[in-house]
ZATORMAR-881984 format. One record per residue (C-alpha): residue in one letter; residue number from 0; x, y, z. Coordinates in steps of 0.5 Angstrom, whole numbers. Layout:
[nupa 'A', NUM, [X, Y, Z]]
...
This chain:
[nupa 'M', 0, [-76, -22, 0]]
[nupa 'L', 1, [-77, -19, 7]]
[nupa 'L', 2, [-83, -20, 11]]
[nupa 'L', 3, [-86, -16, 17]]
[nupa 'A', 4, [-90, -19, 22]]
[nupa 'A', 5, [-87, -26, 20]]
[nupa 'A', 6, [-89, -31, 26]]
[nupa 'A', 7, [-84, -32, 31]]
[nupa 'V', 8, [-87, -33, 37]]
[nupa 'A', 9, [-95, -33, 39]]
[nupa 'V', 10, [-97, -30, 46]]
[nupa 'V', 11, [-103, -35, 46]]
[nupa 'A', 12, [-106, -32, 53]]
[nupa 'S', 13, [-106, -25, 50]]
[nupa 'G', 14, [-113, -22, 48]]
[nupa 'C', 15, [-110, -21, 41]]
[nupa 'S', 16, [-107, -28, 39]]
[nupa 'A', 17, [-109, -31, 32]]
[nupa 'G', 18, [-109, -38, 30]]
[nupa 'A', 19, [-112, -43, 25]]
[nupa 'P', 20, [-115, -50, 27]]
[nupa 'S', 21, [-112, -56, 23]]
[nupa 'A', 22, [-119, -58, 22]]
[nupa 'P', 23, [-126, -55, 22]]
[nupa 'G', 24, [-130, -56, 29]]
[nupa 'A', 25, [-131, -53, 36]]
[nupa 'T', 26, [-125, -50, 39]]
[nupa 'S', 27, [-126, -55, 45]]
[nupa 'T', 28, [-123, -61, 45]]
[nupa 'T', 29, [-126, -68, 48]]
[nupa 'G', 30, [-122, -74, 50]]
[nupa 'T', 31, [-124, -81, 52]]
[nupa 'T', 32, [-126, -78, 59]]
[nupa 'A', 33, [-132, -73, 56]]
[nupa 'A', 34, [-139, -74, 59]]
[nupa 'T', 35, [-144, -76, 54]]
[nupa 'P', 36, [-148, -70, 51]]
[nupa 'S', 37, [-155, -69, 54]]
[nupa 'A', 38, [-160, -63, 54]]
[nupa 'Q', 39, [-158, -60, 61]]
[nupa 'P', 40, [-151, -59, 63]]
[nupa 'Q', 41, [-149, -65, 68]]
[nupa 'G', 42, [-143, -61, 71]]
[nupa 'S', 43, [-143, -57, 77]]
[nupa 'T', 44, [-138, -54, 83]]
[nupa 'A', 45, [-138, -61, 86]]
[nupa 'A', 46, [-135, -64, 79]]
[nupa 'H', 47, [-128, -60, 81]]
[nupa 'P', 48, [-125, -65, 86]]
[nupa 'D', 49, [-118, -60, 87]]
[nupa 'A', 50, [-121, -54, 90]]
[nupa 'A', 51, [-127, -50, 92]]
[nupa 'F', 52, [-130, -46, 87]]
[nupa 'P', 53, [-135, -41, 88]]
[nupa 'A', 54, [-143, -43, 87]]
[nupa 'T', 55, [-145, -37, 84]]
[nupa 'V', 56, [-141, -31, 81]]
[nupa 'A', 57, [-145, -25, 78]]
[nupa 'G', 58, [-151, -28, 79]]
[nupa 'L', 59, [-149, -34, 75]]
[nupa 'P', 60, [-149, -41, 77]]
[nupa 'V', 61, [-142, -44, 76]]
[nupa 'L', 62, [-141, -50, 72]]
[nupa 'S', 63, [-136, -55, 71]]
[nupa 'V', 64, [-132, -55, 64]]
[nupa 'A', 65, [-135, -61, 62]]
[nupa 'G', 66, [-142, -58, 63]]
[nupa 'A', 67, [-140, -52, 59]]
[nupa 'D', 68, [-137, -56, 54]]
[nupa 'E', 69, [-144, -60, 53]]
[nupa 'L', 70, [-147, -53, 52]]
[nupa 'L', 71, [-142, -51, 47]]
[nupa 'R', 72, [-143, -57, 43]]
[nupa 'S', 73, [-151, -56, 43]]
[nupa 'G', 74, [-150, -49, 40]]
[nupa 'R', 75, [-154, -47, 47]]
[nupa 'L', 76, [-148, -42, 48]]
[nupa 'D', 77, [-149, -38, 42]]
[nupa 'G', 78, [-149, -31, 44]]
[nupa 'Q', 79, [-151, -33, 51]]
[nupa 'A', 80, [-147, -33, 58]]
[nupa 'I', 81, [-145, -38, 63]]
[nupa 'A', 82, [-140, -38, 69]]
[nupa 'V', 83, [-135, -44, 68]]
[nupa 'A', 84, [-130, -46, 73]]
[nupa 'G', 85, [-123, -49, 72]]
[nupa 'Y', 86, [-116, -49, 72]]
[nupa 'Y', 87, [-112, -45, 66]]
[nupa 'N', 88, [-105, -45, 63]]
[nupa 'A', 89, [-102, -43, 57]]
[nupa 'M', 90, [-96, -42, 53]]
[nupa 'S', 91, [-92, -39, 47]]
[nupa 'L', 92, [-90, -43, 41]]
[nupa 'P', 93, [-85, -42, 36]]
[nupa 'C', 94, [-89, -42, 29]]
[nupa 'P', 95, [-87, -41, 22]]
[nupa 'Y', 96, [-91, -36, 18]]
[nupa 'P', 97, [-97, -40, 16]]
[nupa 'G', 98, [-97, -37, 9]]
[nupa 'R', 99, [-105, -35, 9]]
[nupa 'Y', 100, [-110, -31, 13]]
[nupa 'V', 101, [-111, -33, 20]]
[nupa 'G', 102, [-118, -31, 23]]
[nupa 'P', 103, [-118, -28, 30]]
[nupa 'L', 104, [-121, -34, 33]]
[nupa 'E', 105, [-117, -39, 29]]
[nupa 'A', 106, [-113, -44, 34]]
[nupa 'W', 107, [-107, -44, 30]]
[nupa 'C', 108, [-100, -43, 34]]
[nupa 'R', 109, [-104, -44, 40]]
[nupa 'M', 110, [-103, -49, 47]]
[nupa 'V', 111, [-108, -47, 52]]
[nupa 'A', 112, [-112, -51, 57]]
[nupa 'F', 113, [-118, -50, 61]]
[nupa 'T', 114, [-120, -56, 65]]
[nupa 'D', 115, [-123, -59, 71]]
[nupa 'S', 116, [-117, -62, 74]]
[nupa 'R', 117, [-110, -58, 75]]
[nupa 'A', 118, [-107, -64, 73]]
[nupa 'A', 119, [-110, -64, 66]]
[nupa 'A', 120, [-108, -57, 65]]
[nupa 'Q', 121, [-101, -58, 66]]
[nupa 'L', 122, [-98, -57, 59]]
[nupa 'C', 123, [-91, -58, 61]]
[nupa 'V', 124, [-87, -62, 66]]
[nupa 'G', 125, [-79, -60, 67]]
[nupa 'S', 126, [-74, -66, 68]]
[nupa 'G', 127, [-66, -66, 69]]
[nupa 'N', 128, [-66, -67, 61]]
[nupa 'G', 129, [-70, -61, 59]]
[nupa 'M', 130, [-78, -60, 59]]
[nupa 'S', 131, [-83, -64, 55]]
[nupa 'C', 132, [-90, -61, 53]]
[nupa 'G', 133, [-96, -63, 50]]
[nupa 'Q', 134, [-104, -61, 49]]
[nupa 'P', 135, [-108, -62, 55]]
[nupa 'S', 136, [-112, -69, 56]]
[nupa 'G', 137, [-119, -70, 57]]
[nupa 'T', 138, [-124, -64, 56]]
[nupa 'N', 139, [-121, -57, 55]]
[nupa 'L', 140, [-125, -51, 53]]
[nupa 'A', 141, [-119, -47, 51]]
[nupa 'P', 142, [-122, -40, 52]]
[nupa 'W', 143, [-120, -34, 48]]
[nupa 'F', 144, [-118, -28, 52]]
[nupa 'M', 145, [-119, -22, 47]]
[nupa 'S', 146, [-118, -14, 47]]
[nupa 'E', 147, [-124, -13, 51]]
[nupa 'T', 148, [-124, -18, 56]]
[nupa 'S', 149, [-125, -15, 63]]
[nupa 'G', 150, [-119, -18, 67]]
[nupa 'D', 151, [-112, -20, 65]]
[nupa 'A', 152, [-110, -28, 64]]
[nupa 'L', 153, [-103, -27, 64]]
[nupa 'S', 154, [-103, -24, 71]]
[nupa 'V', 155, [-106, -30, 74]]
[nupa 'L', 156, [-100, -35, 71]]
[nupa 'N', 157, [-94, -35, 75]]
[nupa 'G', 158, [-88, -40, 75]]
[nupa 'G', 159, [-87, -40, 67]]
[nupa 'P', 160, [-90, -46, 63]]
[nupa 'T', 161, [-88, -51, 69]]
[nupa 'G', 162, [-92, -47, 74]]
[nupa 'E', 163, [-98, -49, 77]]
[nupa 'P', 164, [-105, -48, 73]]
[nupa 'A', 165, [-109, -42, 75]]
[nupa 'A', 166, [-116, -43, 79]]
[nupa 'L', 167, [-121, -39, 75]]
[nupa 'V', 168, [-128, -38, 74]]
[nupa 'L', 169, [-129, -35, 67]]
[nupa 'I', 170, [-136, -31, 64]]
[nupa 'G', 171, [-136, -32, 57]]
[nupa 'H', 172, [-140, -34, 51]]
[nupa 'A', 173, [-140, -37, 44]]
[nupa 'G', 174, [-142, -35, 37]]
[nupa 'D', 175, [-138, -29, 37]]
[nupa 'A', 176, [-139, -24, 31]]
[nupa 'R', 177, [-132, -25, 30]]
[nupa 'Q', 178, [-133, -31, 27]]
[nupa 'W', 179, [-135, -27, 20]]
[nupa 'Q', 180, [-128, -25, 20]]
[nupa 'C', 181, [-125, -32, 19]]
[nupa 'A', 182, [-125, -35, 12]]
[nupa 'A', 183, [-131, -38, 10]]
[nupa 'A', 184, [-127, -45, 10]]
[nupa 'T', 185, [-126, -44, 18]]
[nupa 'Q', 186, [-132, -40, 20]]
[nupa 'S', 187, [-135, -46, 23]]
[nupa 'A', 188, [-129, -47, 28]]
[nupa 'C', 189, [-129, -40, 30]]
[nupa 'A', 190, [-137, -40, 32]]
[nupa 'G', 191, [-135, -45, 37]]
[nupa 'A', 192, [-130, -41, 40]]
[nupa 'F', 193, [-131, -40, 48]]
[nupa 'V', 194, [-130, -32, 48]]
[nupa 'V', 195, [-129, -29, 55]]
[nupa 'D', 196, [-132, -23, 57]]
[nupa 'R', 197, [-130, -23, 64]]
[nupa 'I', 198, [-125, -26, 69]]
[nupa 'A', 199, [-130, -26, 75]]
[nupa 'W', 200, [-126, -30, 80]]
[nupa 'A', 201, [-118, -32, 81]]
[nupa 'N', 202, [-114, -37, 86]]
[nupa 'G', 203, [-119, -36, 91]]
[nupa 'H', 204, [-121, -28, 90]]
[nupa 'D', 205, [-127, -25, 87]]
[nupa 'V', 206, [-125, -20, 81]]
[nupa 'P', 207, [-129, -14, 80]]
[nupa 'P', 208, [-130, -12, 73]]
[nupa 'V', 209, [-124, -7, 70]]
[nupa 'A', 210, [-124, -3, 64]]
[nupa 'P', 211, [-118, -6, 60]]
[nupa 'Q', 212, [-113, -2, 56]]
[nupa 'V', 213, [-115, -2, 49]]
[nupa 'G', 214, [-110, 1, 44]]
[nupa 'S', 215, [-111, 4, 37]]
[nupa 'V', 216, [-111, 0, 32]]
[nupa 'Q', 217, [-109, 6, 27]]
[nupa 'A', 218, [-104, 9, 31]]
[nupa 'G', 219, [-102, 4, 36]]
[nupa 'T', 220, [-103, 9, 42]]
[nupa 'P', 221, [-107, 8, 48]]
[nupa 'V', 222, [-114, 10, 48]]
[nupa 'T', 223, [-115, 15, 54]]
[nupa 'P', 224, [-123, 16, 55]]
[nupa 'R', 225, [-127, 21, 59]]
[nupa 'M', 226, [-132, 17, 62]]
[nupa 'T', 227, [-131, 12, 68]]
[nupa 'L', 228, [-133, 5, 68]]
[nupa 'P', 229, [-139, 6, 74]]
[nupa 'Q', 230, [-141, 12, 69]]
[nupa 'V', 231, [-141, 7, 63]]
[nupa 'A', 232, [-145, 2, 67]]
[nupa 'A', 233, [-150, 7, 69]]
[nupa 'A', 234, [-151, 10, 62]]
[nupa 'T', 235, [-153, 3, 60]]
[nupa 'G', 236, [-157, 1, 66]]
[nupa 'A', 237, [-153, -5, 66]]
[nupa 'G', 238, [-151, -4, 74]]
[nupa 'E', 239, [-149, -11, 77]]
[nupa 'D', 240, [-150, -14, 70]]
[nupa 'L', 241, [-144, -11, 67]]
[nupa 'L', 242, [-139, -16, 64]]
[nupa 'T', 243, [-134, -12, 60]]
[nupa 'A', 244, [-133, -5, 58]]
[nupa 'A', 245, [-127, -2, 54]]
[nupa 'A', 246, [-126, 4, 51]]
[nupa 'M', 247, [-124, 4, 44]]
[nupa 'R', 248, [-123, 9, 37]]
[nupa 'A', 249, [-129, 9, 33]]
[nupa 'G', 250, [-126, 6, 27]]
[nupa 'D', 251, [-123, 0, 31]]
[nupa 'V', 252, [-130, -2, 34]]
[nupa 'S', 253, [-131, -7, 28]]
[nupa 'A', 254, [-125, -11, 30]]
[nupa 'V', 255, [-129, -13, 36]]
[nupa 'D', 256, [-136, -13, 33]]
[nupa 'P', 257, [-136, -13, 26]]
[nupa 'R', 258, [-143, -12, 25]]
[nupa 'W', 259, [-142, -4, 27]]
[nupa 'N', 260, [-138, -1, 22]]
[nupa 'L', 261, [-136, 6, 24]]
[nupa 'A', 262, [-130, 11, 22]]
[nupa 'G', 263, [-127, 16, 26]]
[nupa 'D', 264, [-122, 18, 32]]
[nupa 'N', 265, [-127, 19, 37]]
[nupa 'V', 266, [-128, 15, 43]]
[nupa 'V', 267, [-133, 10, 44]]
[nupa 'W', 268, [-135, 5, 49]]
[nupa 'L', 269, [-136, -2, 47]]
[nupa 'V', 270, [-140, -6, 53]]
[nupa 'R', 271, [-143, -13, 54]]
[nupa 'S', 272, [-148, -14, 60]]
[nupa 'L', 273, [-153, -20, 62]]
[nupa 'D', 274, [-160, -19, 60]]
[nupa 'A', 275, [-165, -21, 66]]
[nupa 'A', 276, [-165, -28, 68]]
[nupa 'P', 277, [-170, -33, 64]]
[nupa 'A', 278, [-176, -36, 67]]
[nupa 'S', 279, [-174, -43, 66]]
[nupa 'A', 280, [-168, -47, 69]]
[nupa 'A', 281, [-164, -43, 74]]
[nupa 'G', 282, [-158, -46, 70]]
[nupa 'D', 283, [-159, -44, 63]]
[nupa 'P', 284, [-155, -39, 60]]
[nupa 'R', 285, [-156, -32, 60]]
[nupa 'P', 286, [-157, -28, 54]]
[nupa 'E', 287, [-152, -22, 53]]
[nupa 'T', 288, [-153, -15, 50]]
[nupa 'V', 289, [-148, -11, 47]]
[nupa 'W', 290, [-148, -3, 47]]
[nupa 'L', 291, [-144, 3, 44]]
[nupa 'V', 292, [-143, 9, 49]]
[nupa 'D', 293, [-141, 16, 46]]
[nupa 'D', 294, [-135, 17, 51]]
[nupa 'A', 295, [-136, 25, 50]]
[nupa 'T', 296, [-143, 25, 51]]
[nupa 'G', 297, [-144, 19, 56]]
[nupa 'K', 298, [-150, 17, 51]]
[nupa 'V', 299, [-152, 10, 49]]
[nupa 'I', 300, [-151, 10, 41]]
[nupa 'V', 301, [-154, 4, 39]]
[nupa 'S', 302, [-155, -3, 42]]
[nupa 'Q', 303, [-157, -10, 40]]
[nupa 'P', 304, [-157, -18, 42]]
[nupa 'L', 305, [-150, -21, 42]]
[nupa 'Q', 306, [-153, -27, 39]]
[nupa 'V', 307, [-152, -26, 31]]
[nupa 'A', 308, [-158, -26, 28]]
[nupa 'A', 309, [-160, -32, 23]]
[nupa 'D', 310, [-161, -27, 17]]
[nupa 'Y', 311, [-154, -24, 18]]
[nupa 'R', 312, [-151, -25, 11]]
[nupa 'P', 313, [-145, -20, 11]]
[nupa 'A', 314, [-140, -20, 5]]
[nupa 'R', 315, [-132, -20, 7]]
[nupa 'L', 316, [-129, -14, 3]]
[nupa 'W', 317, [-121, -15, 3]]
[nupa 'Q', 318, [-116, -10, 2]]
[nupa 'M', 319, [-109, -10, -1]]
[nupa 'A', 320, [-104, -5, -4]]
[nupa 'T', 321, [-98, -6, -8]]
[nupa 'V', 322, [-94, 0, -9]]
[nupa 'H', 323, [-88, 0, -14]]
[nupa 'G', 324, [-82, 4, -13]]
[nupa 'L', 325, [-82, 4, -5]]
[nupa 'D', 326, [-77, 0, -2]]
[nupa 'C', 327, [-80, -5, 4]]
[nupa 'C', 328, [-81, -4, 9]]
[nupa 'T', 329, [-79, 2, 13]]
[nupa 'G', 330, [-86, 4, 15]]
[nupa 'D', 331, [-86, 12, 13]]
[nupa 'V', 332, [-91, 11, 7]]
[nupa 'L', 333, [-97, 7, 8]]
[nupa 'A', 334, [-103, 5, 4]]
[nupa 'F', 335, [-110, 8, 6]]
[nupa 'Y', 336, [-117, 6, 4]]
[nupa 'R', 337, [-124, 9, 5]]
[nupa 'V', 338, [-130, 5, 4]]
[nupa 'T', 339, [-137, 9, 3]]
[nupa 'A', 340, [-144, 6, 3]]
[nupa 'A', 341, [-149, 8, -2]]
[nupa 'D', 342, [-152, 13, 3]]
[nupa 'G', 343, [-146, 17, 4]]
[nupa 'T', 344, [-144, 14, 11]]
[nupa 'A', 345, [-136, 12, 11]]
[nupa 'V', 346, [-136, 5, 14]]
[nupa 'Y', 347, [-128, 5, 14]]
[nupa 'E', 348, [-123, 10, 13]]
[nupa 'G', 349, [-116, 8, 15]]
[nupa 'M', 350, [-109, 4, 13]]
[nupa 'V', 351, [-110, -2, 10]]
[nupa 'R', 352, [-110, -7, 16]]
[nupa 'G', 353, [-105, -13, 16]]
[nupa 'D', 354, [-97, -14, 15]]
[nupa 'A', 355, [-93, -11, 9]]
[nupa 'S', 356, [-88, -15, 5]]
[nupa 'G', 357, [-84, -14, -1]]
[nupa 'G', 358, [-76, -12, -3]]
[nupa 'Q', 359, [-73, -7, -6]]
[nupa 'D', 360, [-77, -2, -11]]
[nupa 'A', 361, [-84, -6, -9]]
[nupa 'T', 362, [-88, -6, -2]]
[nupa 'T', 363, [-95, -10, -2]]
[nupa 'Y', 364, [-100, -8, 4]]
[nupa 'G', 365, [-105, -13, 7]]
[nupa 'G', 366, [-106, -20, 4]]
[nupa 'G', 367, [-103, -24, 9]]
[nupa 'Y', 368, [-105, -27, 16]]
[nupa 'M', 369, [-106, -21, 19]]
[nupa 'S', 370, [-111, -17, 14]]
[nupa 'T', 371, [-117, -17, 17]]
[nupa 'P', 372, [-123, -16, 12]]
[nupa 'L', 373, [-129, -11, 13]]
[nupa 'D', 374, [-135, -15, 14]]
[nupa 'L', 375, [-141, -11, 11]]
[nupa 'P', 376, [-148, -11, 9]]
[nupa 'A', 377, [-149, -13, 2]]
[nupa 'G', 378, [-150, -8, -3]]
[nupa 'G', 379, [-146, -2, -7]]
[nupa 'Y', 380, [-140, 2, -4]]
[nupa 'S', 381, [-135, 7, -6]]
[nupa 'V', 382, [-128, 5, -5]]
[nupa 'A', 383, [-122, 10, -5]]
[nupa 'A', 384, [-115, 9, -4]]
[nupa 'W', 385, [-109, 13, -3]]
[nupa 'L', 386, [-102, 13, 0]]
[nupa 'A', 387, [-99, 18, 5]]
[nupa 'P', 388, [-93, 19, 10]]
[nupa 'Y', 389, [-94, 16, 17]]
[nupa 'S', 390, [-90, 18, 23]]
[nupa 'G', 391, [-91, 18, 30]]
[nupa 'G', 392, [-99, 16, 29]]
[nupa 'V', 393, [-100, 22, 24]]
[nupa 'A', 394, [-102, 21, 17]]
[nupa 'G', 395, [-99, 27, 12]]
[nupa 'A', 396, [-102, 29, 6]]
[nupa 'P', 397, [-105, 24, 1]]
[nupa 'R', 398, [-103, 23, -6]]
[nupa 'G', 399, [-104, 18, -12]]
[nupa 'E', 400, [-111, 17, -10]]
[nupa 'C', 401, [-116, 13, -14]]
[nupa 'S', 402, [-123, 10, -13]]
[nupa 'T', 403, [-128, 5, -16]]
[nupa 'R', 404, [-135, 2, -14]]
[nupa 'V', 405, [-136, -5, -12]]
[nupa 'T', 406, [-142, -9, -11]]
[nupa 'L', 407, [-142, -14, -5]]
[nupa 'P', 408, [-146, -20, -5]]
[nupa 'P', 409, [-149, -24, 1]]
[nupa 'L', 410, [-143, -28, 4]]
[nupa 'G', 411, [-139, -26, -2]]
[nupa 'D', 412, [-131, -25, -1]]
[nupa 'V', 413, [-129, -19, -5]]
[nupa 'R', 414, [-122, -18, -6]]
[nupa 'L', 415, [-119, -11, -8]]
[nupa 'N', 416, [-112, -9, -10]]
[nupa 'A', 417, [-110, -2, -11]]
[nupa 'D', 418, [-104, -2, -15]]
[nupa 'F', 419, [-99, 5, -15]]
[nupa 'P', 420, [-94, 6, -20]]
[nupa 'P', 421, [-88, 10, -19]]
[nupa 'G', 422, [-90, 17, -18]]
[nupa 'G', 423, [-97, 16, -21]]
[nupa 'A', 424, [-105, 15, -19]]
[nupa 'C', 425, [-107, 8, -17]]
[nupa 'T', 426, [-112, 3, -20]]
[nupa 'L', 427, [-117, -1, -16]]
[nupa 'G', 428, [-118, -8, -19]]
[nupa 'P', 429, [-119, -15, -17]]
[nupa 'A', 430, [-113, -17, -12]]
[nupa 'P', 431, [-108, -22, -15]]
[nupa 'S', 432, [-107, -29, -13]]
[nupa 'P', 433, [-106, -32, -8]]
[nupa 'S', 434, [-112, -29, -4]]
[nupa 'P', 435, [-112, -27, 3]]
[nupa 'G', 436, [-116, -34, 4]]
[nupa 'P', 437, [-114, -41, 5]]
């Protein structure tokens, strides 16, 4: 069997790395030197013996990794921002194909350090006989740099796996909505991931906000916006409280915040900003707001708190397609889905996300470890599937279309497979085993 996108090396410092933890739990790891959790973080800039980090960035007090870890474990970082200083290092790992779906915030095939001491963040040590590597010791926040993160973690590392860890101040949060793109068995671990909004300071220098280059998930081509970062900040009124802003195809927004399901190729900006400082203790985490801004008009489309509402209970809709009579995996013919809500609004239209597998005379799209589900409110939907030639980022005329209606229950996992016989229309039904979940 030929398998496209089989895992070989995972670049763990990039924004698009995926992985799965060996067991549920927070992404941070704590060794015997960890502090006992308390109501308030005990870490401060004084807790960093190896370098003088700034006391504040972007109006936020800078905490130690140990102090940030206490907040994460208490649940006080859900949808809330903090600034944390530490030493960062990451390396790529050769990993076999996992044989199951892997969510965007699961720590499979990942070695990354963000610790309070430079020595603890050193992942590899060279010797005359080669190099020995291991996970960081002590308390480790293990940050996630995602596609929308302001700042590039790879740019601050040098010297390869045995090089010096980078001194960074990161602004980030936990309780990210992408936890719902993880499988049910690993959602709690994904909820504990420390997701970076912005690199605020690196190796002795302030780092201003930048708009990261986000490519189209649909075509793999760069997204070129009309607006500039200052214009986006002005549109939201965020000003100096802007953390990150990334331009992307509207149909790709749900890959960053699955609470918004849009369709179309128009460009929008996904923006995160700090809310007003709370009246309580100055060291408390700050709430964040996430915005959508229309790049064509400069108008705010919608905004909502970054913190996921307690009553948010979406269903996961998994997509697959099996095409008979099509040799795998040339990529010149792809499978597409369109999902429409009861009011006629298209909540997804595009190719089946994920890898392609198969052999001679049969190809399956989706169902593997890269097959991100759609997180949708419970209710009824119309689903259509079809095939189309695909070249240079452009889809040709559709053929073999079929459709069905589905009802998605709260917290349900609904798996669909579009089965295409040679030269005929497809039929939509339950996805065959094995399912995309673990």
